[in-house]
C-alpha positions as CSV (number, residue, x, y, z in Angstrom):
1,M,129.6,146.5,99.2
2,H,131.7,146.2,95.9
3,A,130.5,143.4,93.8
4,P,133.2,141.9,91.4
5,L,131.8,143.4,88.2
6,S,130.6,146.7,89.6
7,G,131.1,149.4,87.0
8,V,130.9,147.0,83.9
9,R,128.1,147.7,81.7
10,I,126.7,144.9,79.4
11,L,124.3,145.3,76.4
12,D,122.3,142.1,76.2
13,L,120.8,141.7,72.6
14,S,120.4,138.0,73.2
15,A,117.2,136.0,73.7
16,V,115.9,132.6,75.0
17,V,118.4,130.9,77.5
18,S,122.0,130.7,76.4
19,G,122.8,134.5,76.2
20,P,120.4,135.8,78.8
21,M,121.6,133.3,81.4
22,A,125.2,134.3,80.8
23,T,124.3,137.9,81.2
24,G,122.3,136.8,84.3
25,I,125.2,135.4,86.0
26,L,127.0,138.5,85.4
27,A,124.4,140.7,86.6
28,D,124.5,138.6,89.8
29,Q,128.0,139.5,90.1
30,G,127.4,143.2,89.9
31,A,127.3,144.2,86.1
32,D,124.8,146.8,85.0
33,V,123.0,144.7,82.2
34,I,120.7,146.4,79.8
35,K,118.4,144.0,78.1
36,V,117.2,145.0,74.6
37,E,113.9,143.3,73.6
38,T,111.7,143.4,70.6
39,Q,108.1,144.1,70.7
40,G,106.5,141.1,72.4
41,G,109.5,140.4,74.4
42,D,111.9,137.6,74.9
43,L,110.4,134.2,73.9
44,T,110.9,133.1,77.7
45,R,108.6,135.5,78.8
46,R,106.0,133.0,77.5
47,V,107.7,129.6,78.5
48,G,106.5,128.2,81.7
49,P,104.2,129.3,84.6
50,I,103.3,132.8,83.9
51,Q,101.9,135.9,85.4
52,G,101.3,138.8,83.0
53,D,104.6,139.2,81.2
54,M,106.8,137.2,83.8
55,T,107.4,133.5,83.8
56,T,109.6,132.0,86.3
57,L,112.1,131.0,83.7
58,F,112.4,134.6,82.5
59,A,112.5,135.7,86.1
60,T,115.3,133.4,87.0
61,I,117.8,134.0,84.2
62,N,117.0,137.9,83.8
63,R,117.1,139.0,87.4
64,G,118.9,142.4,88.1
65,K,118.6,143.7,84.4
66,R,116.9,146.7,83.0
67,S,114.8,146.3,79.9
68,I,114.3,148.6,77.0
69,V,112.2,147.7,73.9
70,L,113.4,149.0,70.5
71,D,112.2,148.2,67.0
72,L,115.5,147.8,65.3
73,K,113.7,147.8,61.9
74,Q,113.6,151.5,62.4
75,A,116.7,153.8,61.7
76,S,116.0,155.8,64.9
77,A,116.1,152.6,67.0
78,R,119.4,151.5,65.6
79,E,120.6,155.1,66.3
80,I,119.8,154.5,70.1
81,L,121.4,151.0,70.0
82,R,124.6,152.6,68.8
83,E,124.5,155.0,71.7
84,L,124.0,152.2,74.1
85,M,126.9,150.4,72.5
86,V,129.2,153.4,72.9
87,K,128.6,153.3,76.7
88,A,129.0,149.5,77.0
89,D,131.9,147.4,78.0
90,V,130.4,144.2,76.6
91,L,127.9,143.3,74.1
92,V,126.2,139.8,73.8
93,E,124.1,138.7,70.7
94,N,122.6,135.4,69.6
95,F,121.0,136.5,66.2
96,R,121.3,134.2,63.5
97,P,124.5,134.5,61.7
98,G,124.7,137.8,59.5
99,A,121.9,139.5,61.2
100,M,124.1,141.9,63.1
101,A,125.8,143.0,59.7
102,R,122.4,143.6,58.3
103,L,121.7,145.9,61.0
104,G,124.8,147.7,60.5
105,F,126.6,146.4,63.7
106,A,128.9,143.5,62.5
107,Y,131.9,143.5,64.7
108,D,134.4,144.9,62.1
109,Q,132.2,147.9,61.8
110,V,131.7,148.3,65.5
111,K,135.3,147.9,66.2
112,L,136.1,151.1,64.1
113,W,134.2,153.5,66.7
114,H,134.4,151.3,69.8
115,P,137.7,149.3,69.9
116,R,137.4,148.5,73.5
117,L,134.1,146.6,73.3
118,V,134.0,142.9,74.1
119,Y,131.6,141.6,71.6
120,L,130.3,138.1,72.1
121,S,128.3,136.2,69.4
122,I,126.6,133.0,70.2
123,S,125.2,130.9,67.5
124,G,123.9,127.4,67.3
125,F,126.4,125.8,64.9
126,G,128.9,128.5,64.2
127,Q,129.1,131.6,62.0
128,T,129.8,129.7,58.9
129,G,129.7,126.0,57.8
130,P,127.0,123.7,56.5
131,Y,124.6,124.1,59.4
132,S,125.2,127.6,60.2
133,G,121.9,128.9,58.7
134,Y,120.0,126.4,60.6
135,R,117.4,127.6,63.3
136,V,118.5,126.1,66.5
137,Y,117.0,125.3,70.0
138,D,118.5,123.1,72.8
139,P,117.2,119.7,71.6
140,V,118.7,120.0,68.2
141,I,122.2,120.6,69.8
142,Q,121.6,117.6,72.1
143,A,121.1,115.5,69.1
144,V,124.0,116.6,67.0
145,S,126.7,117.1,69.9
146,G,126.3,113.5,71.0
147,F,124.4,114.2,74.1
148,A,121.4,112.2,73.1
149,D,123.5,109.2,72.4
150,A,125.6,109.6,75.6
151,H,122.1,109.4,77.7
152,P,120.4,106.6,76.0
153,D,117.3,104.8,77.1
154,P,118.5,102.3,79.7
155,E,116.4,99.5,78.3
156,T,116.4,100.0,74.5
157,Q,119.8,102.0,74.2
158,E,118.0,104.2,71.9
159,P,119.3,107.9,72.0
160,K,117.3,110.0,74.3
161,L,117.0,114.0,74.9
162,L,117.5,115.2,78.4
163,Q,114.6,116.8,79.8
164,T,116.4,120.0,80.5
165,L,118.1,122.8,78.5
166,M,121.5,121.4,79.2
167,C,123.3,122.6,76.1
168,D,121.7,126.2,76.3
169,K,123.0,126.2,80.0
170,I,126.5,124.9,79.2
171,T,126.9,127.6,76.7
172,A,125.7,130.3,79.0
173,L,128.5,129.2,81.5
174,T,131.1,129.0,78.9
175,A,130.0,132.6,77.7
176,A,130.0,134.1,81.1
177,Q,133.6,132.6,81.8
178,A,134.6,134.0,78.1
179,I,133.4,137.5,78.8
180,T,135.2,137.8,82.2
181,S,138.4,136.6,80.5
182,A,138.0,139.0,77.7
183,L,137.6,141.8,80.2
184,H,140.9,140.9,82.0
185,G,142.5,140.9,78.5
186,R,141.4,144.2,78.0
187,Q,142.8,145.5,81.0
188,V,146.2,144.3,80.0
189,T,146.0,145.5,76.2
190,G,143.5,148.1,76.2
191,E,141.8,146.5,73.3
192,G,138.4,144.6,73.3
193,C,137.8,141.7,71.0
194,R,135.2,139.4,69.4
195,I,134.4,136.1,70.9
196,E,132.7,133.5,68.8
197,L,130.7,130.7,70.7
198,S,128.7,128.0,69.3
199,M,126.3,125.8,71.2
200,L,127.7,122.9,69.5
201,D,131.2,123.6,70.5
202,A,130.3,124.4,74.1
203,A,128.5,121.1,74.2
204,L,131.3,119.0,72.7
205,S,133.8,120.6,75.0
206,F,131.5,119.8,78.0
207,L,130.6,116.3,77.0
208,W,134.2,115.0,75.5
209,P,136.3,114.2,78.6
210,E,134.4,111.1,79.8
211,A,131.6,110.5,77.6
212,L,133.7,110.2,74.5
213,Y,136.9,109.1,75.8
214,N,136.9,105.9,73.9
215,H,137.3,108.2,70.8
216,S,140.5,110.2,71.8
217,F,143.4,107.9,71.1
218,L,144.1,107.8,67.4
219,D,147.3,106.1,66.5
220,H,147.4,103.4,69.0
221,P,144.0,103.0,70.5
222,P,143.6,100.8,73.5
223,A,140.7,98.5,73.8
224,P,137.5,100.4,74.5
225,V,136.3,100.6,78.0
226,P,132.7,100.9,79.2
227,E,131.5,104.5,79.0
228,F,131.8,106.3,82.4
229,G,128.5,105.9,84.1
230,A,127.0,103.6,81.6
231,R,126.5,101.0,84.2
232,Q,125.5,103.2,87.0
233,K,122.2,102.9,88.4
234,L,120.2,104.4,91.3
235,W,119.4,102.2,94.3
236,R,116.0,101.6,95.6
237,C,114.9,101.7,99.3
238,K,111.4,101.1,100.8
239,D,110.4,104.8,100.7
240,G,112.8,106.4,98.1
241,W,116.1,106.2,96.1
242,F,119.7,107.0,96.5
243,A,122.9,107.3,94.3
244,M,126.0,105.6,95.4
245,I,129.5,105.3,93.7
246,A,132.6,103.7,95.0
247,P,135.6,103.7,92.7
248,Q,138.1,103.4,95.6
249,D,138.7,100.4,97.7
250,D,138.2,101.9,101.1
251,E,134.8,103.2,99.6
252,F,133.7,99.8,98.5
253,A,134.7,98.3,101.8
254,G,132.5,100.9,103.6
255,I,129.5,99.7,101.1
256,C,130.2,96.0,102.4
257,R,130.1,96.9,106.1
258,V,126.9,98.9,106.0
259,F,125.1,96.2,103.9
260,G,126.4,93.5,106.1
261,K,128.4,91.6,103.4
262,P,132.0,92.0,104.4
263,E,132.7,88.7,102.4
264,L,132.4,90.7,99.2
265,M,135.6,92.5,100.1
266,Q,137.5,89.1,99.6
267,D,135.7,88.2,96.3
268,S,138.4,88.2,93.7
269,R,135.9,89.6,91.2
270,F,135.7,92.7,93.3
271,A,139.3,93.1,94.2
272,N,139.9,96.4,92.6
273,M,138.0,99.4,90.8
274,M,138.2,97.8,87.3
275,L,137.2,94.5,88.3
276,R,134.3,95.9,90.1
277,R,133.2,97.9,87.2
278,D,133.4,94.8,85.1
279,H,131.3,92.8,87.5
280,I,129.0,95.3,88.8
281,D,126.0,93.4,88.1
282,A,127.1,90.5,90.4
283,W,127.6,92.7,93.4
284,R,124.5,94.8,92.8
285,A,122.6,91.6,92.7
286,V,123.7,90.9,96.3
287,L,123.2,94.2,97.6
288,E,120.0,95.5,96.0
289,P,117.5,93.2,97.9
290,I,119.1,94.5,101.1
291,A,118.8,98.2,100.0
292,A,115.2,97.5,99.2
293,E,114.4,96.8,102.7
294,Q,116.0,100.0,104.0
295,L,114.6,103.4,104.9
296,V,116.5,105.8,102.6
297,R,117.5,108.7,104.8
298,P,118.9,106.9,107.8
299,F,120.5,104.3,105.4
300,V,122.1,107.0,103.5
301,A,123.5,108.6,106.7
302,R,125.0,105.3,107.6
303,L,126.7,104.9,104.3
304,A,128.0,108.6,104.4
305,A,129.4,108.0,108.0
306,E,131.5,104.9,106.5
307,G,133.0,107.3,103.9
308,V,130.8,106.1,100.8
309,P,130.2,108.9,98.3
310,V,126.2,108.8,98.5
311,G,123.2,111.1,98.2
312,Q,119.5,110.6,98.4
313,V,117.3,111.3,95.4
314,N,115.4,114.5,95.9
315,F,112.2,114.8,94.0
316,K,111.7,118.4,92.5
317,A,109.0,119.3,95.1
318,D,111.1,118.3,98.0
319,L,114.3,120.2,97.1
320,V,113.3,123.2,99.3
321,H,113.3,120.9,102.2
322,D,116.6,119.4,101.8
323,P,118.7,119.9,105.0
324,Q,121.8,120.8,103.0
325,V,119.8,123.2,100.6
326,R,118.3,124.9,103.7
327,H,121.7,125.2,105.2
328,N,123.4,126.7,102.2
329,H,120.5,129.1,101.8
330,S,120.5,128.0,98.1
331,L,117.1,129.2,97.5
332,I,115.8,132.7,98.0
333,E,112.4,134.2,97.8
334,A,112.0,137.6,95.9
335,D,108.7,139.7,96.4
336,Y,107.6,140.9,92.8
337,P,105.0,143.6,93.3
338,G,101.6,142.5,92.0
339,L,102.9,138.9,91.5
340,G,103.7,137.9,95.0
341,R,106.6,135.8,96.1
342,V,108.8,134.0,93.5
343,R,111.5,131.4,94.6
344,A,114.8,131.0,92.6
345,P,118.4,129.9,93.2
346,R,120.6,132.6,94.6
347,A,123.8,133.1,92.7
348,A,126.0,129.9,93.0
349,A,129.3,131.6,93.4
350,Q,129.4,133.5,96.6
351,F,131.8,136.6,97.0
352,D,132.9,137.9,100.4
353,H,130.7,140.7,101.7
354,Q,128.4,140.3,98.8
355,P,125.1,138.6,100.1
356,A,122.3,137.4,98.0
357,D,119.9,140.3,97.3
358,P,116.4,139.1,96.9
359,G,115.5,142.9,95.8
360,R,117.2,142.4,92.4
361,L,114.3,141.4,90.2
362,A,113.9,140.5,86.5
363,P,112.4,143.5,84.7
364,H,108.9,143.8,83.0
365,L,109.0,144.3,79.4
366,G,110.1,147.9,78.7
367,E,110.1,148.7,82.4
368,H,113.3,150.9,82.0
369,T,112.8,152.3,78.5
370,R,112.2,155.8,79.6
371,A,114.9,155.9,82.1
372,I,117.4,154.5,79.7
373,L,116.6,156.9,77.0
374,A,116.8,159.7,79.5
375,E,120.4,158.7,80.3
376,L,121.2,158.9,76.7
377,G,120.1,162.6,76.9
378,R,116.6,162.4,75.4
379,T,114.4,165.0,76.5
380,A,110.8,164.0,77.9
381,E,109.3,165.3,74.8
382,E,111.6,163.4,72.6
383,I,111.0,160.2,74.5
384,E,107.3,160.5,74.2
385,S,107.7,161.0,70.6
386,L,109.8,157.7,70.3
387,L,107.2,155.9,72.1
388,A,104.4,157.3,69.9
389,S,106.3,156.2,66.8
390,G,107.1,152.7,68.0
391,V,110.8,153.2,67.7
392,A,110.9,152.4,71.6
393,S,108.2,151.0,73.8
């Protein structure tokens, strides 16, 4: 079975989430990803539930890769890295700006001897500028990009951090798409390119369309409207919660029928989407006591049957039992030797004739160092010497 990115080799110098998740997506699509780690390994090997050098966070975003450990402070390790670059189609790095140049691998230098390389640099704020030297993790970008303000505390309206690595993962998705676009461009021109991607830019691009739509018209701005979703709240039942939204008239009519309140359809306050938005508290006040007396699963089914966009709230521990999740085979189990079974999502995008492969595991630290060095032509004696000197491990 031919995976879409079979034959593409990616040299992954990135760490934590944004870069590794991007290359993990591409590994799921068939790329041969070599993960270059330093002594001690990627930080995510120590974040979350852990057994040995493997956490579930690391395992989920690094499956299907090979790991080599190099001490890039040593010239011999940098020579090995150069050899790996020569054989790569893509390089991904998220060092702080200037670090690759100090190692001797700035894009302008590398391009001279590998013009076909697609070279992706991820940074927090950008390669230059007033914040470019800042050390960055996801919550910092949530703060600066507007994410924290776009998701305020519902009671106090104070800005609030999301309890997930949203900006890291948005950057990863953007990076994976940019890499495949650049590979297509190389097919046309024969030339590689450099891609610069900041987490700030990725987050702003993702957030802007609806969360900042009141800040788009500049010359003749209309009156501001409520932020999309600002008035949306979950609905509570006797035994759970559900989400429901009904911008279209027929959807609102379905709500009224299921709730047994057809008269709401004749109320002038709720005659169209804009009016229902402005008077959402009024119609929720009528319907919330009714929802509170219902069992969530059958009530959601009744609403769905009437064409209402609706879904039950799944608590994290219950996701594995959700009927649609089970039907989609969204979660797979991989058997890690010595660790037991590890559950994770399969690749979200499904390609014809490429079923999910639970045998593609995340690597232990330096698991493939010897094999990768052998591929570069090092003899067994040379490999042992490199390991003994700490150049590789």
